[in-house]
N, C-alpha and C positions, 0 to 999 in steps of 0.2 A: 504494500500500500504506500509506503514511503517513497519508493521509486516512481510509482504512478503520479503521486503528488508532485514530486520534483519535476517530472516531465511536463506537468500542467503549467509550471512556472518557468519553463525553459526560455532562455533569453532575457529573463527578468532579474538575474542574480544581482547585478550592480544596483538596479533600482530598489530591490528588496532590502539590500544591505544599507543603502542610504536612508530608506524609509525607517528601518530599525534604528539607525543612528539618530534620526530626527525624533523618534518616539523616546529614545533614551535621554535625549537632551531635555525634552519636555517644554512646557510653556513657562515655567517659573524662572529659568535662567538662560541667558544667551550662551551659545556654544558653537563649536565648529565641528565640521565633518571633513575629514581628509581622505582622499582616494589616491592610491599610488599603485601603478602597475609596473612591475620590474621583471627582469629575466636574470636567471642564475644558471649558467650553463645551458642545458637543454630544457630547463624548467621555467615556467612563467609563474609569477607570484602576484597576487592581488591583495593589497592591504586596504581595509576600510576601517577608519578609526573615528571616534567621536569623543567629545568632552562631556558625555552624559553620565547617567547613573552607573554605579558600580555594577558589574555583571556578577550576580550572586548565584548560589547553588539553585535557588528557585528558578532563575532565568535559564540555567542549563537544563533543568528538567523540562521546562516549558518548550525548549526547542528540540528536545530529543524524544518527547512523547507526543504523538500525533494529537493535534487540536487541544493542547493543554497550555495555551498562552497565559502568561501572568497578567496580561492586559485585559481589562473589562471592555465589553462592546462600547464603542464610542470613545474609548481612551486611546488616542493615538491613531495611527494609520492602520496598523494591522492588529488583529486580536484573535486570529484562529490558530496561530502556532504553525502556519504552513510556509510562509515566505522564506524563512531561513533554509528550508529544505531545497530551495533552488540551488544552493551552494553545492549540493551533491551532483549537479551537472558538471561542475568544474573539478571537484576533487572528492576522493573517498575519505579524506582525512583533514577536515577543516580544523583550524586552531583558533582559539579565542584567548585573548590576553586582556586583562583588566587590572585596575587598581583595587587594592583591598579596602581602601577608604577614599573618599573624595579628596582628602588632603595629601594623599601619597603623590610623589613626583615620578614614580616608576610603575611599571606593570608588575605588581607583586601579588596579585590576587589569583 
């Protein structure tokens, strides 16, 4: 089912990641979203970063279990827990880096 869902979102990966970043920033504070595409040898790498909320264990569960978004309907752009699955069109091993607290200056979460 996860693969079928990922195919429904084919070609939308970058949009979905930017939308997730927008949702993480929220309305309360200004923030930035950065996108960097790079290559390393024969591999291509896509980084999408934002200055939004810390990515917690609850968020991890929400993107790994189908339709278990931590966002309520009407809260942000996505709320079905499906958009992140479009990343599976690009890689079998996505990596997520986060701060452990908003005050941290490094990805230590």
